[in-house]
Steps between C-alpha positions, in 0.01 A plus 500: 500500500574189694345206678579443868375299792225659709605682805317708758624805332301426194181480708555854609462644150167568317360207306160399381365274222173488307411184688415529868631146578854570371515835688386340820750208460778751447438679829356230711669171407794517257772586761373263761467205253859569400671574825283369779348181354760422213216392279558742216752724343406843362696689242446880437561696174634831584608813319671733740251565768201369314349149555386393153379151595568170666463125479493228762612144458418198719552126480194273512400150431175458303285209413439431122227259569253730334752660271477633149571301189865424458583470863522167694212419729484362851842642616643775703776711335716786607416843383607859532221742539531850354279618793475865418618706213385861499596835353457836669191657358691820419720295273262272326531451121878553490611135468590449867288188544696334214829598675374355826377185333828439325688555825274246673571242238875553518468451882290188460747355257779552752306332773407203265872443448521402863164344598234313304237728351240341270275793430459892544162599649312822488159587670368803307290722717217512255394371158610823327865393576484172329603634167802664655639157608382320186720721282797351694385147437319424826202269475195479727509226741130423493176656409403562855813685611705803377821310592737471194801299441819501284714196477866538596601253231417783257793705658738202488463342160 
C-alpha cells in the first residue's frame, strides 16, 4: 500500500465512493485541477491495482471576520484546504480514511515549512460528516456554515 500523486492511469481504474460529490470530483475535476489549472494537488492511496481512496489539497486565503471563538477577526489569513478526502466504497471501514488524513497532515506540515499557513480548512459535504472532522480537532467556523478549521499552531507548538 502506498500514496502517490494522481495520474491519468489512476482515472482509468474502477473507483466509486458513497458520496456522489466525491466520485464526480474524482472523474471530472481532480486531474484538471492538478495538471491544467494548478490549483490543487491530489494524492491517491493504492494497493496494487486497487484505488483505495484519495485526498486533495489546495491553498486559500480566508476571511476570519465572522470566525469562530479563538480566531482573530477582521483579517484574511492563509489556509490549506483539504478539499476532498474519500475512500472507495468497496473499502470503507478499513481505516483508509485515517491513513489518507494522516498523509494529508504530513504534506501540509511540509508545505508550512516553506510558506505561511495559518489554518487548515475542511468543507464537509453534509452534517453527518462533522463528527469525523471533530474527532481530529476541527472546529466549526460558524453556525451558518459546515466549514471547519484547525489552527496550524497546534501542529507547531
